[in-house]
Backbone bond lengths (Angstrom), bond angles and torsions (degrees), N, CA, C in turn:
res aa  C-N    CA-C-N  psi(-1)  N-CA   C-N-CA  omega(-1)  CA-C   N-CA-C  phi
1 M - - - 1.433 - - 1.526 107.68 -
2 S 1.285 117.71 120.09 1.460 120.44 174.85 1.523 108.78 -118.36
3 I 1.308 115.70 161.61 1.458 120.85 -176.71 1.523 111.55 -62.64
4 D 1.321 118.28 -40.93 1.469 120.74 -177.13 1.533 112.86 -119.47
5 D 1.332 118.08 15.59 1.469 123.88 -179.32 1.522 113.80 61.60
6 K 1.338 118.06 22.23 1.466 122.05 179.05 1.527 111.12 -121.72
7 G 1.315 117.85 22.24 1.458 120.23 -178.86 1.518 111.45 105.85
8 A 1.324 115.69 -160.74 1.467 121.04 -176.43 1.522 111.06 -57.34
9 P 1.318 121.98 153.03 1.465 127.58 4.16 1.523 111.67 -79.12
10 Y 1.328 113.79 149.94 1.455 120.41 -177.49 1.518 110.68 -101.59
11 S 1.299 115.15 153.15 1.458 121.68 176.98 1.521 107.86 -136.15
12 L 1.315 116.69 126.66 1.457 120.90 179.68 1.522 108.46 -139.05
13 H 1.303 116.34 131.89 1.461 121.50 179.66 1.519 107.98 -125.71
14 G 1.311 116.85 133.68 1.459 120.89 179.12 1.523 111.01 -120.55
15 F 1.299 115.91 150.33 1.461 122.64 178.78 1.516 106.76 -134.92
16 N 1.333 117.59 123.15 1.459 121.76 -176.31 1.520 110.64 -121.17
17 A 1.309 115.16 142.65 1.457 121.12 176.52 1.523 108.55 -150.42
18 I 1.317 114.96 154.76 1.460 121.16 174.04 1.527 107.57 -120.17
19 Y 1.317 115.99 151.72 1.459 119.79 179.78 1.518 109.22 -97.87
20 L 1.334 116.71 120.36 1.457 122.86 175.77 1.531 106.93 -107.67
21 P 1.328 118.36 118.05 1.462 121.02 -172.70 1.533 114.80 -51.29
22 K 1.340 118.46 -38.54 1.471 120.48 -178.21 1.526 113.00 -84.62
23 I 1.326 117.94 -13.89 1.465 122.59 -175.03 1.518 111.96 -113.11
24 G 1.318 116.20 -41.25 1.460 121.31 -172.48 1.521 108.55 107.09
25 W 1.311 117.77 -150.44 1.463 121.98 -178.45 1.517 109.68 -76.38
26 Y 1.349 116.61 131.11 1.463 123.84 -177.92 1.520 107.77 -124.82
27 R 1.330 116.23 117.96 1.471 120.29 -176.90 1.526 111.33 -72.49
28 V 1.321 116.62 139.51 1.463 122.98 178.90 1.524 109.52 -131.79
29 D 1.316 115.89 155.45 1.459 122.04 179.43 1.522 108.08 -103.95
30 A 1.315 117.09 115.78 1.470 121.66 -174.52 1.522 113.56 -98.09
31 R 1.338 117.75 16.23 1.467 119.65 -177.99 1.519 112.94 -67.51
32 G 1.319 117.79 -28.27 1.458 120.39 -178.52 1.513 111.59 87.54
33 N 1.317 115.66 166.24 1.458 120.98 -178.13 1.518 111.42 -77.91
34 K 1.316 114.52 144.91 1.460 123.05 173.88 1.518 107.14 -134.55
35 K 1.297 116.69 172.04 1.454 120.20 179.75 1.529 111.22 -56.89
36 E 1.323 117.21 -40.65 1.461 121.67 -176.32 1.532 113.74 -96.82
37 L 1.335 117.91 2.85 1.461 120.89 -175.32 1.519 109.86 -147.77
38 T 1.331 117.15 123.50 1.459 121.97 177.02 1.520 108.30 -115.76
39 L 1.313 115.94 122.41 1.463 121.34 -178.43 1.515 109.24 -116.94
40 N 1.313 116.11 112.99 1.457 121.74 179.14 1.518 109.25 -113.22
41 F 1.320 116.19 153.47 1.457 121.33 177.64 1.515 109.20 -101.54
42 F 1.320 116.31 123.80 1.460 122.27 175.63 1.522 107.91 -126.44
43 L 1.327 116.08 130.88 1.460 119.58 176.38 1.524 109.73 -66.54
44 P 1.316 117.66 147.65 1.464 119.97 174.22 1.529 109.30 -57.88
45 K 1.316 117.58 147.80 1.462 121.34 -175.42 1.526 113.21 -65.12
46 N 1.325 118.34 -24.22 1.459 120.17 -176.58 1.527 113.26 -92.21
47 V 1.343 117.98 20.38 1.471 120.39 177.15 1.511 108.54 -88.32
């Protein structure tokens, strides 16, 4: 996918979710940990 269909620069956007039977779809961030960013998964409190 490129901005003008002629090659770079490229733009890509992702959206991730998991299905929890008691909650439904729950959005998650799949970028992973970096030095300046820590991403942990916590279940919603009402599960």
